[in-house]
N, CA and C of each residue as an Amber inpcrd file, in Angstrom:
protein
   216
   0.8030000  -1.2160000   0.1380000   0.1200000  -0.1410000  -0.1310000
   0.9940000   1.0920000  -0.0560000   0.5760000   2.1510000  -0.8280000
   1.5740000   3.4400000  -0.9990000   0.5340000   4.3330000   0.1480000
   1.5280000   5.0750000   0.8570000   0.9180000   6.1640000   1.7320000
   1.0930000   7.5770000   0.8300000   0.1980000   8.2540000   0.6310000
   0.1850000   9.6350000  -0.0550000   0.2610000  10.6480000   0.9770000
   1.0730000  11.5640000   0.6640000   1.5510000  12.9950000   1.5290000
   0.5010000  13.7730000   1.1300000  -0.1410000  14.6340000   2.0950000
  -1.1090000  15.4860000   2.1390000  -0.2330000  16.7510000   1.8240000
   0.7320000  16.7520000   2.0930000   1.6620000  18.2040000   2.1990000
   1.7520000  18.4450000   0.4260000   1.5710000  19.5740000   0.1590000
   2.0390000  20.0370000  -1.3360000   3.5040000  19.9530000  -1.6110000
   3.5840000  19.4730000  -2.7350000   5.3180000  19.3260000  -3.1640000
   6.0880000  20.4100000  -3.3100000   5.3420000  21.5640000  -3.5980000
   6.1240000  23.0480000  -3.3210000   6.2060000  23.5430000  -1.9520000
   5.4770000  23.0180000  -0.8890000   6.0300000  23.6440000   0.2710000
   7.1870000  23.0560000   0.9370000   7.6670000  24.2730000   1.0510000
   9.1810000  23.9350000   2.3870000   9.0980000  24.5090000   3.2480000
  10.4410000  24.2840000   3.9140000  10.4190000  24.9840000   5.1890000
  12.1380000  25.8750000   4.8590000  11.9340000  27.1850000   4.8860000
  12.8730000  28.0390000   4.5650000  13.6550000  28.5150000   5.9510000
  15.1390000  28.3410000   6.0330000  16.0110000  29.1640000   7.0130000
  16.0550000  30.6470000   6.8050000  16.7400000  31.1380000   7.6340000
  17.0150000  32.4410000   7.7400000  17.5750000  33.3420000   6.7180000
  18.4220000  32.8550000   6.0650000  19.4790000  33.0770000   4.7440000
  18.4720000  33.4000000   3.7560000  17.1860000  32.5910000   3.5250000
  16.6980000  32.2560000   2.7500000  15.4760000  33.3730000   2.7070000
  14.9190000  33.4310000   3.7150000  14.1150000  34.1450000   4.2900000
  14.5000000  35.6580000   3.8790000  15.6190000  36.0920000   4.2180000
  16.0810000  37.2780000   4.0310000  16.3410000  37.6080000   2.9730000
  16.9800000  37.0020000   1.9290000  16.8590000  37.1740000   0.5960000
  15.5570000  37.1900000  -0.1970000  14.6730000  36.6320000  -0.0830000
  13.0640000  36.4940000  -0.4870000  12.5670000  37.9930000  -0.0440000
  12.6640000  38.2260000   1.3180000  12.0030000  39.3750000   1.8300000
  12.2710000  40.8730000   1.5580000  13.7130000  40.9750000   1.4670000
  14.4360000  41.9670000   1.3860000  14.8410000  42.6250000   2.7900000
  14.7190000  42.0540000   3.9090000  15.2410000  42.3070000   5.2380000
  16.8670000  42.4610000   4.9870000  17.5140000  43.3440000   5.3930000
  18.5970000  43.5450000   5.3040000  19.5230000  42.8450000   6.3470000
  19.0810000  42.5810000   7.6970000  19.5620000  41.4910000   8.5610000
  19.0970000  40.8500000   9.3610000  19.6730000  40.0090000  10.2900000
  18.6360000  39.1090000  11.1190000  18.2010000  40.0030000  12.2870000
  19.0860000  41.2470000  12.5110000  18.1820000  41.8490000  13.6180000
  17.2260000  42.8020000  13.3720000  17.0240000  43.1290000  11.7030000
  15.9040000  43.8660000  11.7160000  14.7030000  42.9140000  11.3360000
  14.7960000  41.7400000  10.8360000  13.8250000  40.6270000  10.7570000
  13.1850000  40.3180000  12.1840000  14.0620000  40.0600000  12.9750000
  13.5330000  39.9350000  14.5000000  12.7550000  41.1220000  15.0030000
  13.3090000  42.2440000  14.7640000  12.8850000  43.4110000  15.4320000
  11.1070000  43.4770000  14.5800000  11.2590000  43.1760000  13.6050000
   9.5540000  43.1740000  12.8860000   9.1290000  42.1810000  13.5690000
   9.3720000  41.1840000  13.8470000   8.6410000  39.8790000  14.3710000
   8.3070000  40.2790000  15.8440000   9.0750000  41.1140000  16.6360000
   8.7460000  41.3800000  17.8040000   7.8060000  42.7740000  17.8710000
   7.6820000  43.3900000  17.1080000   6.5320000  44.2820000  16.3630000
   5.1820000  43.7000000  16.2230000   5.1530000  42.4420000  15.7430000
   4.1820000  41.8000000  15.1220000   3.7960000  42.0380000  13.5350000
   4.9560000  42.7830000  13.0590000   4.8450000  42.9890000  11.3540000
   5.2930000  41.8280000  10.7030000   5.9140000  40.7890000  11.3720000
   6.4790000  39.5360000  10.3190000   5.5830000  38.2220000  11.1260000
   5.6820000  37.0890000  10.7230000   5.4680000  36.0440000  11.3360000
   6.7590000  35.1670000  11.7540000   6.7240000  34.5700000  13.1760000
   7.4090000  33.9980000  13.9180000   7.6930000  32.3290000  13.4090000
   8.8150000  32.2270000  13.2930000   8.8610000  30.9380000  12.5780000
   8.8580000  29.6680000  13.3890000   8.7030000  28.2070000  12.9160000
   8.4430000  27.2010000  13.5930000   9.8580000  26.7680000  14.3710000
   9.8130000  26.2320000  15.2960000  11.0560000  25.6560000  16.2250000
  11.2560000  24.2960000  15.5900000  12.3550000  24.0750000  14.8640000
  12.6790000  22.7500000  14.2780000  13.5760000  21.7540000  15.2860000
  14.5160000  22.4260000  16.4300000  15.1070000  21.6850000  17.5430000
  15.5800000  23.0940000  18.3490000  16.1200000  22.7140000  19.3390000
  16.0660000  23.4260000  20.3580000  17.3400000  24.4710000  20.0620000
  17.8360000  24.7870000  18.4610000  19.0470000  25.6970000  18.2260000
  18.3240000  26.0050000  16.9590000  17.4680000  25.6650000  16.0800000
  17.3600000  26.0110000  15.0440000  15.5040000  26.4030000  14.2750000
  15.4390000  27.4060000  13.7530000  14.1520000  27.5410000  13.5360000
  13.7710000  27.7150000  11.6260000  12.7560000  27.5590000  11.1390000
  12.3040000  27.7010000   9.9240000  10.9800000  28.2700000   9.6890000
  10.6890000  28.7040000   8.7100000   9.4870000  29.2610000   8.0620000
   8.9950000  28.7170000   7.0540000   7.6240000  28.2160000   7.0390000
   7.0400000  27.3730000   5.9910000   7.0810000  28.3160000   4.6650000
   7.5080000  28.1340000   3.9330000   7.1780000  28.8490000   2.5970000
   6.0900000  29.5960000   2.1170000   4.7240000  28.8110000   2.4420000
   3.5530000  29.3470000   2.1840000   3.2930000  30.7580000   3.1060000
   4.1070000  30.6080000   4.1550000   3.8010000  32.0740000   5.0510000
   4.6230000  32.9960000   4.5190000   5.8770000  32.7330000   4.2110000
   6.7260000  33.8160000   3.3140000   5.8780000  34.2730000   2.3980000
   5.6960000  33.6860000   1.4320000   4.8350000  33.5830000   0.3520000
   3.9140000  34.5210000   0.4600000   2.8880000  34.2890000   1.3190000
   1.7700000  35.2970000   2.0860000   2.1190000  36.5680000   2.5650000
   3.2650000  36.7260000   3.1440000   3.6580000  37.7960000   3.8010000
   4.2460000  38.6760000   2.3800000   4.9120000  38.2410000   1.6940000
   5.2970000  38.7900000   0.2550000   3.9260000  39.4880000  -0.6250000
   3.0070000  38.4310000  -0.8090000   1.7510000  38.9910000  -1.6840000
   0.9650000  40.0850000  -0.7260000   1.1340000  40.0690000   0.5470000
   0.2280000  41.3660000   1.5590000   1.3770000  42.3630000   1.1660000
   2.4350000  42.4460000   1.1490000   3.1950000  43.6730000   0.7930000
   2.9860000  44.3460000  -0.3130000   2.8930000  43.4950000  -1.2920000
   2.6510000  43.9670000  -2.8890000   1.3850000  44.3550000  -2.6990000
   0.2380000  44.0790000  -2.1830000  -0.9570000  44.2450000  -2.4520000
  -0.8050000  45.5050000  -1.3690000  -0.3470000  45.7990000  -0.4600000
  -0.3100000  47.0170000   0.3590000   0.2720000  48.1530000  -0.0050000
   1.4390000  47.8120000  -1.2580000   2.1950000  48.8710000  -2.2660000
   1.2320000  49.1320000  -3.1270000   0.4660000  48.5120000  -3.5080000
  -0.5720000  48.6410000  -4.8160000  -1.6780000  49.7290000  -4.4120000
  -1.9890000  49.6090000  -3.1530000  -3.1120000  50.6620000  -2.6280000
  -2.3570000  51.9760000  -1.9490000  -1.3980000  51.9230000  -1.8580000
  -0.7050000  53.0960000  -1.4000000  -0.5530000  54.2170000  -2.4970000
């Protein structure tokens, strides 16, 4: 019997360097400051020392920023 995964193939976990590159934040500190202000989604904790963001969450953040820029 074959087990079917319900997770879309395009969904992945992005580490901080990839998130910085995709979102345009200049540094880790600016990203974490935005998270503390509630302006950026918090990551998932993978282990005691590593975190990552689901790609869908980052895609949604980018889409919202583009939409907000178009409204302005």
